[in-house]
CHARMM internal coordinates of N, CA and C (Angstrom, degrees):
IC EDIT
DIST 1 N 1 CA 1.4659
DIST 1 CA 1 C 1.5779
ANGL 1 N 1 CA 1 C 109.71
DIST 1 C 2 N 1.3473
ANGL 1 CA 1 C 2 N 115.40
DIHE 1 N 1 CA 1 C 2 N -43.34
DIST 2 N 2 CA 1.4327
ANGL 1 C 2 N 2 CA 118.13
DIHE 1 CA 1 C 2 N 2 CA -179.15
DIST 2 CA 2 C 1.5659
ANGL 2 N 2 CA 2 C 114.04
DIHE 1 C 2 N 2 CA 2 C -64.37
DIST 2 C 3 N 1.3181
ANGL 2 CA 2 C 3 N 111.80
DIHE 2 N 2 CA 2 C 3 N -28.78
DIST 3 N 3 CA 1.5216
ANGL 2 C 3 N 3 CA 116.96
DIHE 2 CA 2 C 3 N 3 CA 176.45
DIST 3 CA 3 C 1.4866
ANGL 3 N 3 CA 3 C 111.53
DIHE 2 C 3 N 3 CA 3 C -68.68
DIST 3 C 4 N 1.2888
ANGL 3 CA 3 C 4 N 114.14
DIHE 3 N 3 CA 3 C 4 N -39.66
DIST 4 N 4 CA 1.5308
ANGL 3 C 4 N 4 CA 116.52
DIHE 3 CA 3 C 4 N 4 CA 178.93
DIST 4 CA 4 C 1.4999
ANGL 4 N 4 CA 4 C 110.46
DIHE 3 C 4 N 4 CA 4 C -67.12
DIST 4 C 5 N 1.3015
ANGL 4 CA 4 C 5 N 117.16
DIHE 4 N 4 CA 4 C 5 N -41.53
DIST 5 N 5 CA 1.4754
ANGL 4 C 5 N 5 CA 120.94
DIHE 4 CA 4 C 5 N 5 CA 179.38
DIST 5 CA 5 C 1.5245
ANGL 5 N 5 CA 5 C 111.08
DIHE 4 C 5 N 5 CA 5 C -62.90
DIST 5 C 6 N 1.3093
ANGL 5 CA 5 C 6 N 115.54
DIHE 5 N 5 CA 5 C 6 N -44.39
DIST 6 N 6 CA 1.4617
ANGL 5 C 6 N 6 CA 117.77
DIHE 5 CA 5 C 6 N 6 CA 179.75
DIST 6 CA 6 C 1.5296
ANGL 6 N 6 CA 6 C 111.22
DIHE 5 C 6 N 6 CA 6 C -68.24
DIST 6 C 7 N 1.3528
ANGL 6 CA 6 C 7 N 117.64
DIHE 6 N 6 CA 6 C 7 N -34.84
DIST 7 N 7 CA 1.4737
ANGL 6 C 7 N 7 CA 119.31
DIHE 6 CA 6 C 7 N 7 CA 175.13
DIST 7 CA 7 C 1.5464
ANGL 7 N 7 CA 7 C 110.89
DIHE 6 C 7 N 7 CA 7 C -63.40
DIST 7 C 8 N 1.3503
ANGL 7 CA 7 C 8 N 114.58
DIHE 7 N 7 CA 7 C 8 N -43.04
DIST 8 N 8 CA 1.4369
ANGL 7 C 8 N 8 CA 119.73
DIHE 7 CA 7 C 8 N 8 CA -179.73
DIST 8 CA 8 C 1.4892
ANGL 8 N 8 CA 8 C 112.99
DIHE 7 C 8 N 8 CA 8 C -65.01
DIST 8 C 9 N 1.3647
ANGL 8 CA 8 C 9 N 118.11
DIHE 8 N 8 CA 8 C 9 N -38.77
DIST 9 N 9 CA 1.4558
ANGL 8 C 9 N 9 CA 121.46
DIHE 8 CA 8 C 9 N 9 CA 175.93
DIST 9 CA 9 C 1.5110
ANGL 9 N 9 CA 9 C 110.80
DIHE 8 C 9 N 9 CA 9 C -68.10
DIST 9 C 10 N 1.3171
ANGL 9 CA 9 C 10 N 121.06
DIHE 9 N 9 CA 9 C 10 N -34.24
DIST 10 N 10 CA 1.4437
ANGL 9 C 10 N 10 CA 124.79
DIHE 9 CA 9 C 10 N 10 CA 176.71
DIST 10 CA 10 C 1.4665
ANGL 10 N 10 CA 10 C 114.39
DIHE 9 C 10 N 10 CA 10 C -64.92
DIST 10 C 11 N 1.3801
ANGL 10 CA 10 C 11 N 113.42
DIHE 10 N 10 CA 10 C 11 N -42.99
DIST 11 N 11 CA 1.4798
ANGL 10 C 11 N 11 CA 120.36
DIHE 10 CA 10 C 11 N 11 CA 176.34
DIST 11 CA 11 C 1.4953
ANGL 11 N 11 CA 11 C 111.43
DIHE 10 C 11 N 11 CA 11 C -66.46
DIST 11 C 12 N 1.3392
ANGL 11 CA 11 C 12 N 119.01
DIHE 11 N 11 CA 11 C 12 N -37.65
DIST 12 N 12 CA 1.4508
ANGL 11 C 12 N 12 CA 122.10
DIHE 11 CA 11 C 12 N 12 CA -178.65
DIST 12 CA 12 C 1.5392
ANGL 12 N 12 CA 12 C 106.99
DIHE 11 C 12 N 12 CA 12 C -69.57
DIST 12 C 13 N 1.3282
ANGL 12 CA 12 C 13 N 120.92
DIHE 12 N 12 CA 12 C 13 N -41.97
DIST 13 N 13 CA 1.3732
ANGL 12 C 13 N 13 CA 125.06
DIHE 12 CA 12 C 13 N 13 CA 177.21
DIST 13 CA 13 C 1.5550
ANGL 13 N 13 CA 13 C 114.45
DIHE 12 C 13 N 13 CA 13 C -58.05
DIST 13 C 14 N 1.3033
ANGL 13 CA 13 C 14 N 114.42
DIHE 13 N 13 CA 13 C 14 N -45.54
DIST 14 N 14 CA 1.4750
ANGL 13 C 14 N 14 CA 120.64
DIHE 13 CA 13 C 14 N 14 CA 178.85
DIST 14 CA 14 C 1.5937
ANGL 14 N 14 CA 14 C 107.80
DIHE 13 C 14 N 14 CA 14 C -66.40
DIST 14 C 15 N 1.2883
ANGL 14 CA 14 C 15 N 115.94
DIHE 14 N 14 CA 14 C 15 N -40.15
DIST 15 N 15 CA 1.5117
ANGL 14 C 15 N 15 CA 117.67
DIHE 14 CA 14 C 15 N 15 CA -179.57
DIST 15 CA 15 C 1.5564
ANGL 15 N 15 CA 15 C 108.91
DIHE 14 C 15 N 15 CA 15 C -61.06
DIST 15 C 16 N 1.3173
ANGL 15 CA 15 C 16 N 113.77
DIHE 15 N 15 CA 15 C 16 N -48.40
DIST 16 N 16 CA 1.5100
ANGL 15 C 16 N 16 CA 120.21
DIHE 15 CA 15 C 16 N 16 CA -177.28
DIST 16 CA 16 C 1.5031
ANGL 16 N 16 CA 16 C 108.97
DIHE 15 C 16 N 16 CA 16 C -61.61
DIST 16 C 17 N 1.3691
ANGL 16 CA 16 C 17 N 116.75
DIHE 16 N 16 CA 16 C 17 N -43.13
DIST 17 N 17 CA 1.4501
ANGL 16 C 17 N 17 CA 121.00
DIHE 16 CA 16 C 17 N 17 CA -179.49
DIST 17 CA 17 C 1.5279
ANGL 17 N 17 CA 17 C 112.83
DIHE 16 C 17 N 17 CA 17 C -61.00
DIST 17 C 18 N 1.3111
ANGL 17 CA 17 C 18 N 117.28
DIHE 17 N 17 CA 17 C 18 N -44.41
DIST 18 N 18 CA 1.5189
ANGL 17 C 18 N 18 CA 121.93
DIHE 17 CA 17 C 18 N 18 CA 179.23
DIST 18 CA 18 C 1.5732
ANGL 18 N 18 CA 18 C 108.92
DIHE 17 C 18 N 18 CA 18 C -67.55
DIST 18 C 19 N 1.3535
ANGL 18 CA 18 C 19 N 116.09
DIHE 18 N 18 CA 18 C 19 N -38.73
DIST 19 N 19 CA 1.3991
ANGL 18 C 19 N 19 CA 121.04
DIHE 18 CA 18 C 19 N 19 CA 179.23
DIST 19 CA 19 C 1.5549
ANGL 19 N 19 CA 19 C 111.68
DIHE 18 C 19 N 19 CA 19 C -61.20
DIST 19 C 20 N 1.2811
ANGL 19 CA 19 C 20 N 114.89
DIHE 19 N 19 CA 19 C 20 N -48.46
DIST 20 N 20 CA 1.4350
ANGL 19 C 20 N 20 CA 121.20
DIHE 19 CA 19 C 20 N 20 CA 178.72
DIST 20 CA 20 C 1.5230
ANGL 20 N 20 CA 20 C 111.14
DIHE 19 C 20 N 20 CA 20 C -64.11
DIST 20 C 21 N 1.2997
ANGL 20 CA 20 C 21 N 117.01
DIHE 20 N 20 CA 20 C 21 N -39.38
DIST 21 N 21 CA 1.5392
ANGL 20 C 21 N 21 CA 119.53
DIHE 20 CA 20 C 21 N 21 CA 176.58
DIST 21 CA 21 C 1.5495
ANGL 21 N 21 CA 21 C 109.57
DIHE 20 C 21 N 21 CA 21 C -58.94
DIST 21 C 22 N 1.3270
ANGL 21 CA 21 C 22 N 115.63
DIHE 21 N 21 CA 21 C 22 N -45.51
DIST 22 N 22 CA 1.4579
ANGL 21 C 22 N 22 CA 119.39
DIHE 21 CA 21 C 22 N 22 CA -179.31
DIST 22 CA 22 C 1.5459
ANGL 22 N 22 CA 22 C 112.37
DIHE 21 C 22 N 22 CA 22 C -63.99
DIST 22 C 23 N 1.3142
ANGL 22 CA 22 C 23 N 112.28
DIHE 22 N 22 CA 22 C 23 N -42.80
DIST 23 N 23 CA 1.5185
ANGL 22 C 23 N 23 CA 118.81
DIHE 22 CA 22 C 23 N 23 CA 177.92
DIST 23 CA 23 C 1.5003
ANGL 23 N 23 CA 23 C 111.95
DIHE 22 C 23 N 23 CA 23 C -60.87
DIST 23 C 24 N 1.3575
ANGL 23 CA 23 C 24 N 118.04
DIHE 23 N 23 CA 23 C 24 N -47.56
DIST 24 N 24 CA 1.4756
ANGL 23 C 24 N 24 CA 121.44
DIHE 23 CA 23 C 24 N 24 CA 178.31
DIST 24 CA 24 C 1.4729
ANGL 24 N 24 CA 24 C 110.96
DIHE 23 C 24 N 24 CA 24 C -64.31
DIST 24 C 25 N 1.2736
ANGL 24 CA 24 C 25 N 117.76
DIHE 24 N 24 CA 24 C 25 N -38.90
DIST 25 N 25 CA 1.4413
ANGL 24 C 25 N 25 CA 118.88
DIHE 24 CA 24 C 25 N 25 CA -179.46
DIST 25 CA 25 C 1.5244
ANGL 25 N 25 CA 25 C 111.37
DIHE 24 C 25 N 25 CA 25 C -63.90
DIST 25 C 26 N 1.3431
ANGL 25 CA 25 C 26 N 115.96
DIHE 25 N 25 CA 25 C 26 N -37.46
DIST 26 N 26 CA 1.4684
ANGL 25 C 26 N 26 CA 119.75
DIHE 25 CA 25 C 26 N 26 CA -177.84
DIST 26 CA 26 C 1.5274
ANGL 26 N 26 CA 26 C 109.00
DIHE 25 C 26 N 26 CA 26 C -74.25
DIST 26 C 27 N 1.3467
ANGL 26 CA 26 C 27 N 118.20
DIHE 26 N 26 CA 26 C 27 N -37.68
DIST 27 N 27 CA 1.4419
ANGL 26 C 27 N 27 CA 123.25
DIHE 26 CA 26 C 27 N 27 CA -179.40
DIST 27 CA 27 C 1.5408
ANGL 27 N 27 CA 27 C 110.86
DIHE 26 C 27 N 27 CA 27 C -66.18
DIST 27 C 28 N 1.3427
ANGL 27 CA 27 C 28 N 113.90
DIHE 27 N 27 CA 27 C 28 N -38.27
DIST 28 N 28 CA 1.4497
ANGL 27 C 28 N 28 CA 118.28
DIHE 27 CA 27 C 28 N 28 CA -172.67
DIST 28 CA 28 C 1.5659
ANGL 28 N 28 CA 28 C 112.98
DIHE 27 C 28 N 28 CA 28 C -94.00
DIST 28 C 29 N 1.2807
ANGL 28 CA 28 C 29 N 114.03
DIHE 28 N 28 CA 28 C 29 N 11.76
DIST 29 N 29 CA 1.5076
ANGL 28 C 29 N 29 CA 117.71
DIHE 28 CA 28 C 29 N 29 CA 179.71
DIST 29 CA 29 C 1.5339
ANGL 29 N 29 CA 29 C 109.55
DIHE 28 C 29 N 29 CA 29 C -64.59
DIST 29 C 30 N 1.3189
ANGL 29 CA 29 C 30 N 115.10
DIHE 29 N 29 CA 29 C 30 N 157.20
DIST 30 N 30 CA 1.4506
ANGL 29 C 30 N 30 CA 118.81
DIHE 29 CA 29 C 30 N 30 CA 179.40
DIST 30 CA 30 C 1.5050
ANGL 30 N 30 CA 30 C 114.33
DIHE 29 C 30 N 30 CA 30 C -59.34
DIST 30 C 31 N 1.3545
ANGL 30 CA 30 C 31 N 113.49
DIHE 30 N 30 CA 30 C 31 N -42.92
DIST 31 N 31 CA 1.4497
ANGL 30 C 31 N 31 CA 116.94
DIHE 30 CA 30 C 31 N 31 CA 179.87
DIST 31 CA 31 C 1.4558
ANGL 31 N 31 CA 31 C 114.31
DIHE 30 C 31 N 31 CA 31 C -62.61
DIST 31 C 32 N 1.3127
ANGL 31 CA 31 C 32 N 117.44
DIHE 31 N 31 CA 31 C 32 N -42.41
DIST 32 N 32 CA 1.4393
ANGL 31 C 32 N 32 CA 123.23
DIHE 31 CA 31 C 32 N 32 CA 178.29
DIST 32 CA 32 C 1.5200
ANGL 32 N 32 CA 32 C 111.65
DIHE 31 C 32 N 32 CA 32 C -65.35
DIST 32 C 33 N 1.3468
ANGL 32 CA 32 C 33 N 116.30
DIHE 32 N 32 CA 32 C 33 N -40.77
DIST 33 N 33 CA 1.4435
ANGL 32 C 33 N 33 CA 123.43
DIHE 32 CA 32 C 33 N 33 CA -178.97
DIST 33 CA 33 C 1.5184
ANGL 33 N 33 CA 33 C 110.72
DIHE 32 C 33 N 33 CA 33 C -65.62
DIST 33 C 34 N 1.2986
ANGL 33 CA 33 C 34 N 119.25
DIHE 33 N 33 CA 33 C 34 N -37.55
DIST 34 N 34 CA 1.4412
ANGL 33 C 34 N 34 CA 123.49
DIHE 33 CA 33 C 34 N 34 CA 175.24
DIST 34 CA 34 C 1.5177
ANGL 34 N 34 CA 34 C 111.72
DIHE 33 C 34 N 34 CA 34 C -67.24
DIST 34 C 35 N 1.3208
ANGL 34 CA 34 C 35 N 114.58
DIHE 34 N 34 CA 34 C 35 N -39.02
DIST 35 N 35 CA 1.4920
ANGL 34 C 35 N 35 CA 118.38
DIHE 34 CA 34 C 35 N 35 CA 179.01
DIST 35 CA 35 C 1.5171
ANGL 35 N 35 CA 35 C 109.18
DIHE 34 C 35 N 35 CA 35 C -67.04
DIST 35 C 36 N 1.2973
ANGL 35 CA 35 C 36 N 119.00
DIHE 35 N 35 CA 35 C 36 N -41.69
DIST 36 N 36 CA 1.4828
ANGL 35 C 36 N 36 CA 123.64
DIHE 35 CA 35 C 36 N 36 CA -178.74
DIST 36 CA 36 C 1.4716
ANGL 36 N 36 CA 36 C 108.45
DIHE 35 C 36 N 36 CA 36 C -66.43
DIST 36 C 37 N 1.3371
ANGL 36 CA 36 C 37 N 118.70
DIHE 36 N 36 CA 36 C 37 N -41.51
DIST 37 N 37 CA 1.4494
ANGL 36 C 37 N 37 CA 122.11
DIHE 36 CA 36 C 37 N 37 CA 178.59
DIST 37 CA 37 C 1.5398
ANGL 37 N 37 CA 37 C 114.81
DIHE 36 C 37 N 37 CA 37 C -60.71
DIST 37 C 38 N 1.3412
ANGL 37 CA 37 C 38 N 110.60
DIHE 37 N 37 CA 37 C 38 N -44.19
DIST 38 N 38 CA 1.5127
ANGL 37 C 38 N 38 CA 115.92
DIHE 37 CA 37 C 38 N 38 CA 176.50
DIST 38 CA 38 C 1.4633
ANGL 38 N 38 CA 38 C 112.59
DIHE 37 C 38 N 38 CA 38 C -65.95
DIST 38 C 39 N 1.3272
ANGL 38 CA 38 C 39 N 118.42
DIHE 38 N 38 CA 38 C 39 N -40.01
DIST 39 N 39 CA 1.4490
ANGL 38 C 39 N 39 CA 122.87
DIHE 38 CA 38 C 39 N 39 CA 178.26
DIST 39 CA 39 C 1.5546
ANGL 39 N 39 CA 39 C 109.28
DIHE 38 C 39 N 39 CA 39 C -61.50
DIST 39 C 40 N 1.3184
ANGL 39 CA 39 C 40 N 117.15
DIHE 39 N 39 CA 39 C 40 N -44.30
DIST 40 N 40 CA 1.4805
ANGL 39 C 40 N 40 CA 123.94
DIHE 39 CA 39 C 40 N 40 CA -179.51
DIST 40 CA 40 C 1.5452
ANGL 40 N 40 CA 40 C 108.97
DIHE 39 C 40 N 40 CA 40 C -60.56
DIST 40 C 41 N 1.3610
ANGL 40 CA 40 C 41 N 116.37
DIHE 40 N 40 CA 40 C 41 N -46.79
DIST 41 N 41 CA 1.4619
ANGL 40 C 41 N 41 CA 118.90
DIHE 40 CA 40 C 41 N 41 CA -179.16
DIST 41 CA 41 C 1.5591
ANGL 41 N 41 CA 41 C 109.73
DIHE 40 C 41 N 41 CA 41 C -63.18
DIST 41 C 42 N 1.2876
ANGL 41 CA 41 C 42 N 119.19
DIHE 41 N 41 CA 41 C 42 N -39.08
DIST 42 N 42 CA 1.4619
ANGL 41 C 42 N 42 CA 120.88
DIHE 41 CA 41 C 42 N 42 CA 177.27
DIST 42 CA 42 C 1.4940
ANGL 42 N 42 CA 42 C 111.31
DIHE 41 C 42 N 42 CA 42 C -66.04
DIST 42 C 43 N 1.2906
ANGL 42 CA 42 C 43 N 121.49
DIHE 42 N 42 CA 42 C 43 N -36.09
DIST 43 N 43 CA 1.4419
ANGL 42 C 43 N 43 CA 123.02
DIHE 42 CA 42 C 43 N 43 CA 177.46
DIST 43 CA 43 C 1.4779
ANGL 43 N 43 CA 43 C 109.35
DIHE 42 C 43 N 43 CA 43 C -68.60
DIST 43 C 44 N 1.3066
ANGL 43 CA 43 C 44 N 123.31
DIHE 43 N 43 CA 43 C 44 N -37.93
DIST 44 N 44 CA 1.4646
ANGL 43 C 44 N 44 CA 125.62
DIHE 43 CA 43 C 44 N 44 CA 173.19
DIST 44 CA 44 C 1.4880
ANGL 44 N 44 CA 44 C 111.08
DIHE 43 C 44 N 44 CA 44 C -60.70
DIST 44 C 45 N 1.2968
ANGL 44 CA 44 C 45 N 115.49
DIHE 44 N 44 CA 44 C 45 N -43.64
DIST 45 N 45 CA 1.5013
ANGL 44 C 45 N 45 CA 119.40
DIHE 44 CA 44 C 45 N 45 CA -179.32
DIST 45 CA 45 C 1.4840
ANGL 45 N 45 CA 45 C 110.87
DIHE 44 C 45 N 45 CA 45 C -65.87
DIST 45 C 46 N 1.3048
ANGL 45 CA 45 C 46 N 118.02
DIHE 45 N 45 CA 45 C 46 N -43.06
DIST 46 N 46 CA 1.4500
ANGL 45 C 46 N 46 CA 120.96
DIHE 45 CA 45 C 46 N 46 CA 176.36
DIST 46 CA 46 C 1.5088
ANGL 46 N 46 CA 46 C 114.72
DIHE 45 C 46 N 46 CA 46 C -59.91
DIST 46 C 47 N 1.3111
ANGL 46 CA 46 C 47 N 115.99
DIHE 46 N 46 CA 46 C 47 N -42.25
DIST 47 N 47 CA 1.4841
ANGL 46 C 47 N 47 CA 121.81
DIHE 46 CA 46 C 47 N 47 CA 179.03
DIST 47 CA 47 C 1.4795
ANGL 47 N 47 CA 47 C 108.00
DIHE 46 C 47 N 47 CA 47 C -66.63
DIST 47 C 48 N 1.2940
ANGL 47 CA 47 C 48 N 121.22
DIHE 47 N 47 CA 47 C 48 N -40.15
DIST 48 N 48 CA 1.4875
ANGL 47 C 48 N 48 CA 122.42
DIHE 47 CA 47 C 48 N 48 CA -178.08
DIST 48 CA 48 C 1.5777
ANGL 48 N 48 CA 48 C 108.20
DIHE 47 C 48 N 48 CA 48 C -67.43
DIST 48 C 49 N 1.3641
ANGL 48 CA 48 C 49 N 117.92
DIHE 48 N 48 CA 48 C 49 N -43.30
DIST 49 N 49 CA 1.4150
ANGL 48 C 49 N 49 CA 120.15
DIHE 48 CA 48 C 49 N 49 CA 179.31
DIST 49 CA 49 C 1.5303
ANGL 49 N 49 CA 49 C 111.12
DIHE 48 C 49 N 49 CA 49 C -64.27
DIST 49 C 50 N 1.2983
ANGL 49 CA 49 C 50 N 115.70
DIHE 49 N 49 CA 49 C 50 N -39.58
DIST 50 N 50 CA 1.4784
ANGL 49 C 50 N 50 CA 117.82
DIHE 49 CA 49 C 50 N 50 CA 178.79
DIST 50 CA 50 C 1.5109
ANGL 50 N 50 CA 50 C 111.37
DIHE 49 C 50 N 50 CA 50 C -63.57
DIST 50 C 51 N 1.3353
ANGL 50 CA 50 C 51 N 116.89
DIHE 50 N 50 CA 50 C 51 N -43.43
DIST 51 N 51 CA 1.4520
ANGL 50 C 51 N 51 CA 121.96
DIHE 50 CA 50 C 51 N 51 CA 177.92
DIST 51 CA 51 C 1.4817
ANGL 51 N 51 CA 51 C 109.56
DIHE 50 C 51 N 51 CA 51 C -60.73
DIST 51 C 52 N 1.3890
ANGL 51 CA 51 C 52 N 117.40
DIHE 51 N 51 CA 51 C 52 N -46.05
DIST 52 N 52 CA 1.4204
ANGL 51 C 52 N 52 CA 121.67
DIHE 51 CA 51 C 52 N 52 CA -179.99
DIST 52 CA 52 C 1.5092
ANGL 52 N 52 CA 52 C 113.83
DIHE 51 C 52 N 52 CA 52 C -60.01
DIST 52 C 53 N 1.3291
ANGL 52 CA 52 C 53 N 116.68
DIHE 52 N 52 CA 52 C 53 N -42.51
DIST 53 N 53 CA 1.4550
ANGL 52 C 53 N 53 CA 121.15
DIHE 52 CA 52 C 53 N 53 CA 177.71
DIST 53 CA 53 C 1.5034
ANGL 53 N 53 CA 53 C 111.04
DIHE 52 C 53 N 53 CA 53 C -65.24
DIST 53 C 54 N 1.3166
ANGL 53 CA 53 C 54 N 120.30
DIHE 53 N 53 CA 53 C 54 N -40.90
DIST 54 N 54 CA 1.4224
ANGL 53 C 54 N 54 CA 122.61
DIHE 53 CA 53 C 54 N 54 CA -178.81
DIST 54 CA 54 C 1.5078
ANGL 54 N 54 CA 54 C 108.55
DIHE 53 C 54 N 54 CA 54 C -69.39
DIST 54 C 55 N 1.3362
ANGL 54 CA 54 C 55 N 121.16
DIHE 54 N 54 CA 54 C 55 N -37.80
DIST 55 N 55 CA 1.3661
ANGL 54 C 55 N 55 CA 121.97
DIHE 54 CA 54 C 55 N 55 CA -178.83
DIST 55 CA 55 C 1.5254
ANGL 55 N 55 CA 55 C 113.46
DIHE 54 C 55 N 55 CA 55 C -67.16
DIST 55 C 56 N 1.3477
ANGL 55 CA 55 C 56 N 115.81
DIHE 55 N 55 CA 55 C 56 N -41.72
DIST 56 N 56 CA 1.4951
ANGL 55 C 56 N 56 CA 119.56
DIHE 55 CA 55 C 56 N 56 CA 179.97
DIST 56 CA 56 C 1.4892
ANGL 56 N 56 CA 56 C 113.17
DIHE 55 C 56 N 56 CA 56 C -74.63
DIST 56 C 57 N 1.3561
ANGL 56 CA 56 C 57 N 117.03
DIHE 56 N 56 CA 56 C 57 N -29.61
DIST 57 N 57 CA 1.4977
ANGL 56 C 57 N 57 CA 114.55
DIHE 56 CA 56 C 57 N 57 CA -179.48
DIST 57 CA 57 C 1.4923
ANGL 57 N 57 CA 57 C 113.97
DIHE 56 C 57 N 57 CA 57 C -77.49
DIST 57 C 58 N 1.3362
ANGL 57 CA 57 C 58 N 121.16
DIHE 57 N 57 CA 57 C 58 N -11.78
DIST 58 N 58 CA 1.4644
ANGL 57 C 58 N 58 CA 122.40
DIHE 57 CA 57 C 58 N 58 CA 178.63
DIST 58 CA 58 C 1.5187
ANGL 58 N 58 CA 58 C 111.26
DIHE 57 C 58 N 58 CA 58 C -95.91
DIST 58 C 59 N 1.3244
ANGL 58 CA 58 C 59 N 120.17
DIHE 58 N 58 CA 58 C 59 N -7.64
DIST 59 N 59 CA 1.4430
ANGL 58 C 59 N 59 CA 122.48
DIHE 58 CA 58 C 59 N 59 CA -179.49
DIST 59 CA 59 C 1.5146
ANGL 59 N 59 CA 59 C 112.72
DIHE 58 C 59 N 59 CA 59 C -75.35
DIST 59 C 60 N 1.2579
ANGL 59 CA 59 C 60 N 118.34
DIHE 59 N 59 CA 59 C 60 N 137.66
DIST 60 N 60 CA 1.4983
ANGL 59 C 60 N 60 CA 123.06
DIHE 59 CA 59 C 60 N 60 CA 177.49
DIST 60 CA 60 C 1.4950
ANGL 60 N 60 CA 60 C 110.36
DIHE 59 C 60 N 60 CA 60 C -78.93
DIST 60 C 61 N 1.3110
ANGL 60 CA 60 C 61 N 118.65
DIHE 60 N 60 CA 60 C 61 N 139.26
DIST 61 N 61 CA 1.4326
ANGL 60 C 61 N 61 CA 118.70
DIHE 60 CA 60 C 61 N 61 CA 178.44
DIST 61 CA 61 C 1.5238
ANGL 61 N 61 CA 61 C 109.11
DIHE 60 C 61 N 61 CA 61 C -71.47
DIST 61 C 62 N 1.3640
ANGL 61 CA 61 C 62 N 116.86
DIHE 61 N 61 CA 61 C 62 N 147.80
DIST 62 N 62 CA 1.4518
ANGL 61 C 62 N 62 CA 118.99
DIHE 61 CA 61 C 62 N 62 CA 179.47
DIST 62 CA 62 C 1.4793
ANGL 62 N 62 CA 62 C 113.59
DIHE 61 C 62 N 62 CA 62 C -63.13
DIST 62 C 63 N 1.3117
ANGL 62 CA 62 C 63 N 121.19
DIHE 62 N 62 CA 62 C 63 N 156.64
DIST 63 N 63 CA 1.4365
ANGL 62 C 63 N 63 CA 127.13
DIHE 62 CA 62 C 63 N 63 CA -179.73
DIST 63 CA 63 C 1.5381
ANGL 63 N 63 CA 63 C 109.74
DIHE 62 C 63 N 63 CA 63 C -59.89
DIST 63 C 64 N 1.2657
ANGL 63 CA 63 C 64 N 115.64
DIHE 63 N 63 CA 63 C 64 N 138.25
DIST 64 N 64 CA 1.5120
ANGL 63 C 64 N 64 CA 119.18
DIHE 63 CA 63 C 64 N 64 CA 178.37
DIST 64 CA 64 C 1.5281
ANGL 64 N 64 CA 64 C 112.14
DIHE 63 C 64 N 64 CA 64 C 97.00
DIST 64 C 65 N 1.3284
ANGL 64 CA 64 C 65 N 117.61
DIHE 64 N 64 CA 64 C 65 N -17.06
DIST 65 N 65 CA 1.4945
ANGL 64 C 65 N 65 CA 119.93
DIHE 64 CA 64 C 65 N 65 CA -176.89
DIST 65 CA 65 C 1.5514
ANGL 65 N 65 CA 65 C 106.06
DIHE 64 C 65 N 65 CA 65 C -98.08
DIST 65 C 66 N 1.2511
ANGL 65 CA 65 C 66 N 116.19
DIHE 65 N 65 CA 65 C 66 N 151.81
DIST 66 N 66 CA 1.4197
ANGL 65 C 66 N 66 CA 121.96
DIHE 65 CA 65 C 66 N 66 CA 178.77
DIST 66 CA 66 C 1.4567
ANGL 66 N 66 CA 66 C 117.94
DIHE 65 C 66 N 66 CA 66 C 81.45
DIST 66 C 67 N 1.3578
ANGL 66 CA 66 C 67 N 115.72
DIHE 66 N 66 CA 66 C 67 N 13.44
DIST 67 N 67 CA 1.4961
ANGL 66 C 67 N 67 CA 116.83
DIHE 66 CA 66 C 67 N 67 CA -175.98
DIST 67 CA 67 C 1.5423
ANGL 67 N 67 CA 67 C 107.89
DIHE 66 C 67 N 67 CA 67 C -98.69
END
COOR INIT
IC SEED 1 N 1 CA 1 C
IC BUILD
């Protein structure tokens, strides 16, 4: 009984190992990496624009303007 359990655990370990290898290969592919890089750059741009809009919307207009 222990031999069957050990064999079953070994097969499961090999299956998970191969599945993780395939998943990492897919995640780290050039096409995926370029897509992630572009998405990251867009997120940085959006955060900067959000910060810029918040900064400018809280500034008081100088005296003499807006009259």
